[in-house]
C-alpha positions as CSV (number, residue, x, y, z in Angstrom):
1,V,0.0,0.0,0.0
2,S,1.4,3.3,-1.0
3,A,1.3,6.5,1.1
4,T,-1.4,8.1,-0.9
5,M,-4.1,10.1,0.7
6,P,-7.5,8.5,1.3
7,A,-9.3,11.0,-0.9
8,L,-7.3,9.9,-3.9
9,L,-8.4,6.3,-3.5
10,E,-10.7,5.2,-6.3
11,R,-14.1,4.0,-5.4
12,P,-15.1,0.6,-6.5
13,K,-17.6,0.5,-9.4
14,L,-21.2,0.2,-8.2
15,S,-23.2,-2.7,-9.3
16,S,-26.2,-1.9,-11.6
17,A,-28.6,-2.8,-8.8
18,M,-26.8,-0.4,-6.4
19,A,-26.7,2.3,-9.1
20,R,-30.4,2.0,-9.6
21,A,-31.1,2.0,-5.9
22,L,-28.9,5.1,-5.5
23,H,-30.5,6.8,-8.5
24,R,-34.0,6.0,-7.0
25,H,-32.9,7.3,-3.6
26,V,-31.6,10.5,-5.1
27,M,-34.8,11.0,-7.1
28,V,-37.0,10.3,-4.1
29,E,-34.9,12.8,-2.0
30,R,-35.2,15.4,-4.8
31,E,-39.0,14.9,-5.0
32,R,-39.3,15.1,-1.2
33,K,-37.3,18.4,-1.2
34,R,-39.3,19.8,-4.1
35,Q,-42.6,18.9,-2.2
36,E,-41.2,20.5,1.0
37,E,-40.3,23.6,-0.9
38,E,-43.8,23.7,-2.6
39,E,-45.4,23.3,0.9
40,V,-43.2,26.2,2.2
41,D,-44.1,28.3,-0.8
42,K,-47.8,27.5,-0.4
43,M,-47.6,28.4,3.3
44,M,-45.8,31.7,2.5
45,E,-48.4,32.5,-0.2
46,Q,-51.2,31.7,2.3
47,K,-49.5,34.0,4.8
48,V,-49.2,36.8,2.2
49,R,-52.9,36.4,1.2
50,E,-54.0,36.4,4.9
51,E,-51.9,39.6,5.5
52,Q,-53.3,41.2,2.4
53,E,-56.8,40.3,3.5
54,R,-56.1,41.6,7.0
55,R,-54.8,44.9,5.6
56,R,-57.7,45.2,3.2
57,R,-60.2,44.7,6.1
58,K,-58.4,47.2,8.3
59,E,-58.3,49.7,5.4
60,L,-62.0,49.1,4.8
61,E,-62.8,49.6,8.5
62,E,-60.7,52.8,8.6
63,R,-62.4,54.0,5.5
64,M,-65.8,53.3,7.0
65,S,-64.7,54.9,10.2
66,L,-63.5,57.9,8.2
67,E,-66.8,58.0,6.4
68,E,-68.8,57.8,9.6
69,T,-66.6,60.6,11.1
70,R,-67.3,62.7,8.0
71,E,-71.0,62.1,8.4
72,Q,-70.9,63.0,12.1
73,L,-68.9,66.1,11.3
74,L,-71.5,67.2,8.7
75,K,-74.4,66.6,11.2
76,L,-72.6,68.5,13.9
77,Q,-71.9,71.4,11.5
78,E,-75.5,71.5,10.6
79,K,-76.5,71.5,14.3
80,L,-74.0,74.2,15.0
81,G,-75.5,76.3,12.2
82,A,-79.0,75.7,13.5
83,L,-77.9,76.7,17.0
84,Q,-76.2,79.8,15.8
85,E,-79.3,80.8,13.9
86,E,-81.4,80.1,17.0
87,K,-79.0,82.3,19.1
88,H,-79.3,85.1,16.5
89,Q,-83.1,84.9,16.6
90,L,-83.2,84.9,20.4
91,F,-80.8,87.9,20.5
92,L,-83.1,89.8,18.1
93,Q,-86.1,88.9,20.3
94,L,-84.2,90.1,23.4
95,K,-83.3,93.4,21.7
96,K,-87.0,93.8,20.7
97,V,-88.2,93.0,24.2
98,L,-85.7,95.4,25.7
99,H,-86.6,98.1,23.2
100,E,-90.4,97.6,24.0
101,E,-89.6,97.8,27.7
102,E,-87.6,101.0,27.3
103,K,-90.5,102.5,25.2
104,R,-93.0,101.5,27.9
105,R,-90.8,102.9,30.7
106,R,-90.4,106.2,28.8
107,K,-94.2,106.4,28.1
108,E,-94.9,105.7,31.8
109,Q,-92.4,108.4,32.8
110,S,-93.9,110.8,30.3
111,D,-97.5,110.0,31.5
112,L,-96.4,110.5,35.1
113,T,-94.8,113.8,34.3
114,T,-97.9,115.0,32.3
115,L,-100.1,113.8,35.2
116,T,-98.0,115.6,37.8
117,A,-97.9,118.8,35.7
118,A,-101.7,118.7,35.3
119,A,-102.3,118.2,39.0
120,Y,-99.9,120.9,40.1
121,P,-99.7,123.6,37.5
122,Q,-98.4,126.3,39.9
123,S,-95.3,124.3,40.6
124,L,-94.1,124.7,37.0
125,G,-93.5,128.4,37.4
126,V,-90.9,128.9,40.1
127,P,-89.3,126.0,41.8
128,G,-90.3,125.9,45.4
129,A,-93.1,128.5,45.0
130,H,-95.6,126.3,46.8
131,L,-93.3,126.4,49.8
132,L,-93.5,130.2,50.0
133,G,-97.1,130.2,51.2
134,M,-96.1,128.1,54.2
135,T,-93.5,130.5,55.5
136,G,-95.2,133.3,57.3
137,S,-93.8,136.2,59.3
138,P,-93.8,135.7,63.0
139,E,-96.1,138.7,63.7
């Protein structure tokens, strides 16, 4: 035996039965690996589809939520407009009532002044003239 390295030793020739068995084994292993890869691919595709579906549903919910929010906003804006109009009308009504009250008060004051002037005409001449008759000389 020479001092050659073991890697350089030649393999003995395989018998045809062994070659067929080895070929069959290699083919079976290749098929098994191919099927495993297909399964992994299918699982990955399924995960991708599920993730896309989840995103689609989430987007739809957000869109619906956004749509509902828009509708709520529109309703609230309409309500705000109605309340502002009501406030305006109530303010106008208050101004009218205050104006009417002021007119009534002035008329009452005017009537009272007229009534007082009619009842005491002498008092219109000189202020305090009605008091002069009360002061007499101490004789």
